LUMVO-98530 format. One record per residue (C-alpha): z, x, y; residue in three letters. Coordinates in steps of 0.001 Angstrom, whole numbers, padded with zeros to 6 digits, always signed. Example, Ala and Ser with C-alpha at 12.3 -4.5 7.8 and 13.67 -1.06 7.14 Angstrom:
<sites>
+007800+012300-004500ALA+007140+013670-001060SER
</sites>
This chain:
<sites>
+043711+148704+098767MET+043405+152260+100112THR+044436+151124+103591ASN+047417+149275+102129LEU+048480+152409+100239ILE+048084+154589+103304LYS+050151+152202+105385ARG+053011+151506+102931TYR+053421+154461+100524ALA+055569+156633+102810THR+057720+153770+104178PRO+058449+152575+100627PHE+059289+156117+099524ILE+061698+156360+102446THR+063365+153015+101766GLY+063636+153450+098007LEU+064810+157049+098376PHE+067621+155879+100666LEU+068630+153250+098095VAL+068547+155906+095361SER+070492+158350+097538LEU+073258+155913+098442ILE+073577+154454+094947SER+073519+157960+093429GLY+076331+159105+095706ILE+078346+155990+094852ALA+077820+156582+091122LEU+078787+160247+091479PHE+082087+159250+093085PHE+082570+156339+090628HIS+082514+153709+093357VAL+081054+150283+092589GLY+079639+151266+089205GLN+078815+147635+088412GLY+076885+147210+091653TRP+075072+150496+091770PHE+074209+151402+088166HIS+071373+148931+087595GLY+070207+149249+091199MET+069977+153030+090892HIS+068153+152983+087555GLU+065623+150253+088303TRP+064804+151060+091902LEU+064450+154738+091031SER+061828+153638+088500MET+060113+151528+091173VAL+060092+154634+093410LEU+057591+156235+091023ILE+054709+154006+092199ALA+054893+154731+095945PRO+055513+158407+095150PHE+052333+158526+093060ALA+050385+156753+095847PHE+051831+159182+098407HIS+050705+162146+096289LEU+047264+160624+095886TRP+046982+159989+099614LYS+048131+163515+100546ASN+046820+165470+097554TRP+044819+168041+099540LYS+047779+169021+101733ALA+050175+168827+098796PHE+048048+171082+096591SER+048297+173811+099245ASN+052012+174145+098430TYR+051085+175488+094979PHE+049422+178500+096576ARG+052716+179744+098017ARG+055921+181011+096433ALA+058370+178369+097786PRO+056912+175644+095536MET+057126+177820+092414ALA+060670+178892+093302ILE+061771+175311+093991ALA+060258+174036+090738LEU+061863+176807+088648VAL+065282+176221+090239ILE+064922+172444+089764SER+063964+172892+086104LEU+066904+175238+085524ALA+069295+172727+087120ALA+067890+169911+084987ALA+068161+171979+081804LEU+071793+172767+082583TYR+072597+169069+082251TYR+070044+168235+079553ALA+070906+170968+077041VAL+074238+170386+075294PRO+076785+173183+075269SER+079867+173817+073178GLY+080597+173066+069540ALA+080768+169310+070027GLU+077609+169108+072113GLY+079440+168146+075297GLY+079180+169830+078677ARG+082483+171426+079659ALA+082109+170322+083274GLY+081596+166618+082489GLY+084003+163871+083492PRO+087239+164161+081483PRO+087378+160438+080737HIS+083968+160648+079016PHE+085183+163541+076860ALA+088373+161617+076050PHE+086472+158452+075119ALA+084108+160508+072958SER+087071+162079+071146ALA+088661+158664+070529ILE+085398+157249+069134LEU+085347+159950+066446LYS+088478+158502+064846ASN+088802+155607+062419PRO+089993+152236+063636ALA+093164+152654+061550SER+094196+155669+063651GLN+093177+154216+067014VAL+094873+150835+066536ALA+098458+152088+067099PRO+097339+153758+070341LEU+096199+150334+071519LEU+099429+148653+070474GLY+097887+146726+067600THR+097428+146902+063845THR+094303+148205+062125PRO+093650+144734+060711GLU+093921+143101+064142ALA+091634+145722+065672LEU+089012+145223+062951VAL+089239+141455+063497GLN+088846+141902+067261LYS+085742+144053+066773LEU+084280+141690+064170THR+084817+138724+066492SER+083001+140616+069234ALA+079933+141078+067034GLY+080647+144479+065494PHE+079744+143394+061967ALA+080325+146861+060474ALA+083950+146995+061606ALA+086158+148536+058928ALA+089596+150084+059078SER+088555+153530+057804GLU+085209+153744+059618ALA+085062+155777+062812THR+084565+153740+065950LEU+081253+155533+066594SER+080016+154580+063126ASP+081105+150992+063663ILE+079055+150810+066873ALA+075973+152464+065333VAL+076051+150432+062115ARG+076518+147238+064131SER+073506+148115+066287GLY+075590+148174+069427LYS+076408+150618+072182ASP+079597+152716+072114GLU+080294+151636+075703ALA+080332+147995+074569ALA+082814+148912+071833LEU+085041+150666+074367LEU+084996+147558+076560GLN+086231+145488+073645ILE+088956+148020+072869LEU+090411+147926+076377VAL+089865+144207+077041ALA+093044+142264+077622LYS+093750+139464+075112PRO+092977+136040+076508GLN
</sites>
């Protein structure tokens, strides 16, 4: 087992990192979201195992980095960058620099179906029926779209897909 780890940990880190890099760049530029989203999430999780084996294999050399300032500096900067995206800002909890279409969708979801229906060229009753037919059991004309999704046990993204789906 140790020989197998020594032989394959670094090559798997390299291969999976390249997959994560390419899929991450594609997701950043909103290219091929359907192709790259699951790939990026799952294979980034798989990357954890060879990374852990690589650390185990090279622990003595790796631990030497903690004796010098560059590791501490890199870790502090990395943590600060992560916190920038993890900690909400603003009154509504959104990050000002986020994608505008996410902010717009979030604003729409805070309104009741009765107010959103005319924007979609339909009636409140027809919109509630459309959502109910799609499995949003809590659909009601005066409920906010976010509440409808939560009470129905579904994701807001799924609700948005139903809202913009063309009638068949």
